[in-house]
C-alpha positions in Angstrom: 0.0 0.0 0.0 1.3 3.5 -0.9 0.3 6.7 0.7 0.8 9.9 -1.3 0.8 13.3 0.4 -0.7 15.8 -1.9 -1.4 19.5 -2.2 -4.0 21.3 -4.4 -2.3 23.5 -7.1 -5.3 24.9 -9.0 -8.9 25.3 -7.6 -10.7 21.9 -7.6 -14.4 21.8 -8.3 -15.6 18.6 -6.6 -18.7 17.8 -4.6 -20.7 14.8 -3.2 -24.4 14.3 -2.7 -24.7 17.9 -1.6 -23.6 19.8 -4.7 -23.4 23.1 -2.8 -20.5 21.8 -0.7 -16.9 21.1 -1.8 -15.8 17.6 -0.9 -12.9 15.3 -1.8 -14.3 12.2 -3.5 -12.4 8.9 -3.8 -14.6 7.9 -6.7 -13.6 11.0 -8.7 -10.0 10.4 -8.2 -10.3 6.7 -9.1 -12.3 7.6 -12.3 -9.6 10.1 -13.3 -6.9 7.6 -12.6 -8.7 5.0 -14.7 -9.0 7.5 -17.6 -5.3 8.3 -17.6 -4.3 4.6 -17.3 -6.4 4.1 -20.5 -4.7 7.0 -22.2 -1.2 5.6 -21.4 -1.8 1.8 -21.6 -4.9 1.3 -23.7 -3.4 0.5 -27.0 -5.0 -0.2 -30.4 -7.0 -3.3 -29.5 -10.1 -1.6 -27.9 -11.6 -4.9 -26.8 -8.4 -6.1 -25.3 -8.0 -2.7 -23.6 -11.4 -3.0 -22.0 -10.7 -6.5 -20.8 -7.4 -5.4 -19.2 -9.0 -2.3 -17.7 -11.8 -4.4 -16.1 -9.3 -6.8 -14.6 -7.4 -3.9 -13.0 -10.1 -1.4 -12.1 -13.2 -3.7 -12.0 -16.4 -3.7 -14.0 -18.8 -5.9 -15.8 -17.6 -7.9 -18.8 -19.4 -8.8 -22.1 -20.8 -11.9 -20.5 -22.2 -10.0 -17.6 -19.6 -11.2 -15.2 -18.5 -8.6 -12.6 -14.9 -8.3 -11.5 -13.7 -6.6 -8.4 -11.1 -3.8 -8.7 -7.5 -4.7 -7.9 -6.9 -1.0 -7.3 -8.2 0.3 -3.9 -8.0 4.0 -3.6 -9.0 6.3 -0.8 -8.6 10.1 -0.5 -8.4 11.6 3.0 -8.9 15.2 3.7 -11.3 17.8 5.1 -11.2 20.8 2.8 -12.7 24.1 3.6 -14.7 24.9 0.5 -14.6 28.5 -0.8 -16.6 30.6 -3.2 -14.2 33.6 -3.0 -12.9 35.1 -6.3 -10.0 33.1 -7.5 -8.2 36.2 -8.7 -8.9 40.0 -8.7 -7.2 40.4 -12.0 -9.4 41.2 -15.0 -8.0 39.9 -18.3 -10.5 40.9 -21.0 -14.0 42.0 -21.6 -17.0 39.8 -22.6 -20.2 41.6 -23.5 -19.0 44.7 -21.7 -18.0 42.9 -18.5 -14.5 42.7 -17.3 -13.7 39.1 -16.4 -10.7 36.9 -15.6 -9.3 34.0 -17.5 -10.5 31.7 -14.7 -14.1 32.7 -15.4 -13.6 31.8 -19.1 -11.9 28.4 -18.4 -14.3 27.6 -15.5 -17.5 28.4 -17.5 -20.4 26.5 -15.8 -18.6 26.4 -12.4 -17.5 30.1 -12.5 -19.6 33.2 -13.0 -18.3 36.4 -14.5 -15.8 36.7 -11.6 -17.1 34.6 -8.7 -17.5 30.8 -8.3 -21.0 29.5 -8.7 -20.3 26.6 -6.4 -17.7 25.9 -3.7 -14.3 24.8 -4.8 -11.3 23.3 -2.9 -8.8 26.1 -2.8 -5.1 26.1 -3.6 -2.7 24.7 -1.0 -5.3 22.3 0.5 -3.5 19.2 1.8 -4.9 15.7 1.4 -3.7 12.1 1.2 -4.2 9.5 -1.5 -3.9 5.9 -0.3 -3.5 3.4 -3.1 -3.4 -0.4 -2.7 -2.7 -2.5 -5.8 -0.7 -5.6 -6.7 3.0 -4.8 -7.0 3.2 -5.6 -10.7 0.8 -2.8 -11.4 2.4 -0.1 -9.2 4.5 1.4 -12.0 1.4 1.7 -14.2 -0.6 3.3 -11.4 2.2 5.8 -10.6 2.7 6.8 -14.2 -1.0 7.4 -14.5 -1.1 9.3 -11.3 1.8 11.6 -12.5 0.0 12.7 -15.6 -3.4 12.9 -13.9 -2.0 15.2 -11.1 -0.3 17.7 -13.4 -2.0 17.6 -16.8 -5.3 15.9 -16.3 -6.6 17.2 -13.0 -9.7 16.0 -11.2 -13.2 17.4 -10.8 -15.2 19.7 -13.0 -13.5 21.7 -15.7 -10.3 19.6 -15.3 -9.5 19.7 -19.0 -9.3 23.5 -18.5 -6.7 23.4 -15.8 -8.8 23.1 -12.7 -8.1 20.4 -10.1 -4.4 19.9 -10.6 -2.3 18.9 -7.6 1.2 18.1 -6.4 2.3 14.8 -5.1 4.8 15.6 -2.3 7.9 13.7 -1.3 7.3 10.9 -3.8 9.4 9.0 -6.3 6.7 9.1 -9.0 8.1 10.5 -12.3 7.2 13.9 -13.7 4.2 14.2 -16.0 6.5 15.6 -18.7 8.7 12.4 -18.5 5.8 10.1 -18.7 4.2 12.0 -21.5 7.4 11.8 -23.6 7.8 8.1 -22.9 4.2 7.2 -24.0 3.7 9.6 -26.9 3.9 6.9 -29.6 1.7 4.7 -31.7 -1.3 5.4 -33.8 -4.2 7.7 -32.9 -7.1 5.8 -31.3 -10.9 6.2 -31.3 -10.6 7.3 -27.6 -8.4 9.8 -25.8 -4.9 8.4 -25.6 -1.3 9.3 -26.2 0.0 8.7 -29.7 2.8 9.8 -32.0 0.6 12.8 -32.9 0.4 14.0 -29.2 2.2 17.2 -28.4 3.2 18.8 -25.1 3.9 22.5 -24.6 4.9 24.3 -21.5 5.4 27.9 -20.5 8.9 29.2 -21.4 9.0 31.1 -18.1 8.4 29.6 -14.7 6.2 31.4 -12.1 6.3 31.9 -8.4 2.7 30.6 -7.9 0.7 27.9 -9.6 -2.2 30.3 -10.2 0.0 32.6 -12.2 1.2 29.7 -14.3 -2.4 28.6 -14.8 -3.4 32.1 -15.8 -0.6 32.5 -18.3 -1.2 29.1 -20.0 -5.0 29.8 -20.0 -4.6 33.1 -21.8 -2.3 31.5 -24.4 -4.9 28.8 -25.0 -7.8 31.3 -25.3 -5.8 33.5 -27.7 -5.0 30.5 -30.0 -8.7 29.4 -29.9 -9.8 32.8 -31.0 -7.1 33.3 -33.6 -7.9 30.2 -35.7 -11.2 31.8 -36.9 -12.4 35.3 -37.7 -14.8 36.8 -35.1 -18.1 35.1 -34.9 -17.0 32.4 -37.4 -16.7 28.9 -36.0 -15.4 26.9 -39.0 -12.4 25.7 -37.1 -13.3 26.3 -33.5 -16.3 23.9 -33.7 -13.8 21.0 -34.1 -11.9 21.9 -30.8 -14.9 20.9 -28.7 -18.7 20.8 -29.2 -21.0 22.3 -28.3 -19.5 25.8 -28.1 -22.6 27.0 -26.3 -26.2 26.0 -25.7 -27.2 26.3 -29.3 -26.8 23.4 -31.6 -23.6 23.7 -33.7 -24.1 23.2 -37.4 -21.4 22.3 -39.9 -21.0 24.8 -42.7 -22.6 23.1 -45.7 -25.4 23.8 -48.1 -28.6 24.0 -46.2 -29.9 20.7 -47.6 -26.7 18.9 -46.4 -26.3 20.4 -43.0 -25.6 18.0 -40.1 -25.2 18.5 -36.4 -21.6 17.9 -35.3 -21.7 15.4 -32.5 -20.8 16.5 -29.0 -17.2 15.7 -28.2 -14.5 16.6 -25.8 -11.6 18.8 -26.9 -8.3 17.1 -27.3 -6.4 19.8 -25.3 -5.6 19.6 -21.6 -4.3 22.5 -19.5 -2.2 21.7 -16.5 0.3 23.0 -13.9 3.4 21.3 -12.5 5.9 22.3 -9.9 9.6 22.4 -11.0 12.7 21.2 -9.1 13.5 24.9 -8.4 10.2 25.4 -6.5 8.6 27.4 -9.3 5.7 26.4 -11.5 5.1 25.8 -15.3 1.9 25.8 -17.2 1.3 22.9 -19.6 -0.8 22.4 -22.6 -1.2 18.8 -23.8 -2.7 17.8 -27.2 -4.1 14.2 -27.3 -6.0 13.8 -30.6 -8.5 11.0 -31.1 -10.8 9.8 -33.9 -14.1 10.7 -32.4 -15.8 10.9 -35.8 -15.0 7.2 -36.4 -18.1 6.3 -34.3 -20.6 8.5 -36.0 -22.3 9.0 -39.3 -20.0 11.9 -40.1 -17.2 9.3 -40.6 -18.7 8.7 -44.0 -17.7 12.3 -45.0 -13.9 12.2 -45.4 -13.8 16.0 -45.2 -14.9 16.1 -41.6 -11.9 14.1 -40.3 -9.6 16.1 -42.5 -11.0 19.4 -41.3 -10.8 18.2 -37.7 -7.1 17.6 -37.9 -6.6 20.8 -39.9 -8.2 22.8 -37.0 -5.9 21.0 -34.6 -2.8 21.8 -36.6 -3.8 25.5 -36.7 -3.9 25.5 -32.9 -0.6 23.7 -32.6 1.0 25.9 -35.1 0.1 29.0 -33.0 1.5 27.3 -29.9 4.7 26.3 -31.6 5.3 29.8 -32.9 4.7 31.4 -29.6 7.8 32.6 -27.7 5.9 32.1 -24.5 5.7 28.4 -25.0 8.3 25.6 -25.5 7.5 22.2 -27.0 8.9 19.4 -24.9 
């Protein structure tokens, strides 16, 4: 059994039965760990991946047989939830209102400047206890490393919320794990491949929040720059829906189709450096989400999807504020 002492780096939106109160949830951490294990170890054989995943994390097989999890995870901590403004800085205007980048990235959990629900604030300490067979420990620790710094846990984790530091531990850095596993073909689910890319802020920062703010602003700028204002030809492929309205692909009216809801392939994260400063990270994990839907019959959709991703990555690679690792 391993005990990992941890500290929250970026505000963590997580709640239990009472959605108005922030709470550390073991199930949320285990679900995130399972997601990142799949991203690292899933492989091309989806059926084989699901079988191996069930054997490790538990689940019901194709024949209805239930398997118990070999990974027992428990999170211990009593956080003091907060709804205080995450930052007093205002970064840009939206519809005449000055807002921070955290409101943009936390849309749904954040209002124009205040949190709409309690979050677990930065520097909150907690412990993760993980018990698993020794032969799986390396897999679990690699998954934990990426989950902590790039994946995060809780609501809006892809947008940088819910990252944390694992203290006094021998687990590798998220950067090292990412570089090791970024190989192979793109899958139909989120996973590392030879097309995955990882960028980090060129400068390091004294606080994780400033690293988070910087990487968030760079992400927002790139997302806006790939299209003209109020045009969504490329942005719609980053993640759908963009808002509550149905997003429609630009085609002749008789051929219009709804672009299926999908998660964006970009992850914002923060990691502490050896020099006690912090870097912001932006990870790109493309996947073939169109393969499962009717749109796969239109070859232009998949091509346009990857074109939009390359526009984003081109902006990141040309930015002096970012370094590809």
